[in-house]
C-alpha positions in Angstrom: -1.6 -9.6 -18.6 -4.6 -7.6 -19.8 -5.4 -6.7 -16.2 -1.9 -5.2 -15.8 -1.6 -3.4 -19.2 -3.4 -0.2 -20.0 -3.0 0.6 -23.7 -3.2 4.3 -24.7 -3.0 5.4 -21.0 -1.0 8.5 -22.1 -1.5 10.4 -25.4 1.6 10.4 -27.6 3.8 12.3 -27.7 4.1 11.2 -24.0 4.8 14.1 -21.6 7.3 12.9 -19.1 6.4 15.6 -16.6 2.7 14.7 -16.8 3.5 11.0 -16.2 5.8 11.8 -13.3 3.1 14.0 -11.7 0.5 11.3 -12.0 2.8 8.6 -10.7 3.9 10.7 -7.8 0.3 11.1 -6.8 0.0 7.3 -6.9 3.2 6.9 -4.7 5.6 6.0 -7.5 9.0 7.5 -8.6 9.7 8.2 -12.3 12.9 7.8 -14.2 13.9 7.2 -17.9 15.6 4.3 -19.6 17.0 4.8 -23.1 17.7 1.5 -24.8 19.4 0.8 -28.1 17.8 -1.7 -30.6 17.9 -5.3 -29.2 18.5 -4.3 -25.6 17.1 -6.9 -23.2 16.6 -6.8 -19.5 15.9 -10.4 -18.4 14.3 -11.9 -15.3 14.2 -9.2 -12.8 12.1 -8.9 -9.7 11.8 -6.1 -7.0 10.5 -5.9 -3.5 8.1 -3.1 -4.6 5.5 -2.6 -7.3 6.7 -1.0 -10.5 5.2 1.0 -13.4 6.5 1.1 -16.9 5.3 3.5 -19.7 6.6 3.7 -23.2 7.6 7.1 -24.5 9.1 6.1 -27.8 9.6 2.8 -29.7 8.2 -0.6 -28.9 8.8 -3.0 -26.0 8.1 -6.6 -25.4 7.1 -6.9 -21.7 7.0 -10.3 -20.1 5.6 -10.7 -16.6 5.4 -14.1 -14.9 5.6 -15.8 -18.3 2.9 -13.6 -20.0 4.0 -11.4 -22.9 2.6 -8.2 -24.3 3.8 -5.7 -26.9 3.9 -2.1 -25.6 3.8 1.1 -27.7 4.0 4.8 -26.9 1.4 5.8 -24.3 0.9 2.3 -22.9 1.5 1.6 -19.2 2.0 -1.6 -17.3 1.8 -2.4 -13.6 4.3 -5.0 -12.4 3.4 -6.4 -9.0 6.1 -6.7 -6.3 8.2 -9.9 -6.7 6.9 -10.7 -10.1 9.6 -12.0 -12.5 9.7 -9.7 -15.5 11.7 -8.9 -18.6 11.8 -5.9 -20.9 13.0 -6.2 -24.5 13.4 -3.4 -27.0 11.9 -4.8 -30.2 11.9 -1.5 -32.0 14.2 -0.9 -35.0 15.6 2.1 -33.3 16.1 3.5 -29.8 13.3 3.0 -27.3 12.6 5.3 -24.4 10.5 4.2 -21.5 9.7 5.5 -18.0 9.8 3.3 -15.0 8.9 4.0 -11.4 8.9 2.1 -8.1 6.2 2.3 -5.4 7.1 3.1 -1.9 8.2 0.3 0.4 6.3 0.4 3.7 8.3 -1.2 6.4 6.4 -2.2 9.5 7.8 -2.5 13.1 9.0 -5.9 13.9 7.7 -6.0 17.5 6.1 -4.2 20.3 7.7 -1.7 22.7 
């Protein structure tokens, strides 16, 4: 998990516009989740790579069975097709950014 998690990637308070600009340059979208205490998103996978960055609160991130605690400013890279869960373990609301990488679809055959 250490190779996927970058602690203190962004300086709190996290500037959503700055994260969005950096992620766009890396080929990722950027949207916001606002989760109440105890919110759990369990066992997801996507066809594309994903980034997650905590803006406020604390998250427990699990990727392929490995768990890390994320705090404001931390960023994690979730590889395509990795089974992952996100849990709000903060006493209050957690806000976190997520973005998906571009899907590149190749041609199936010749002309």
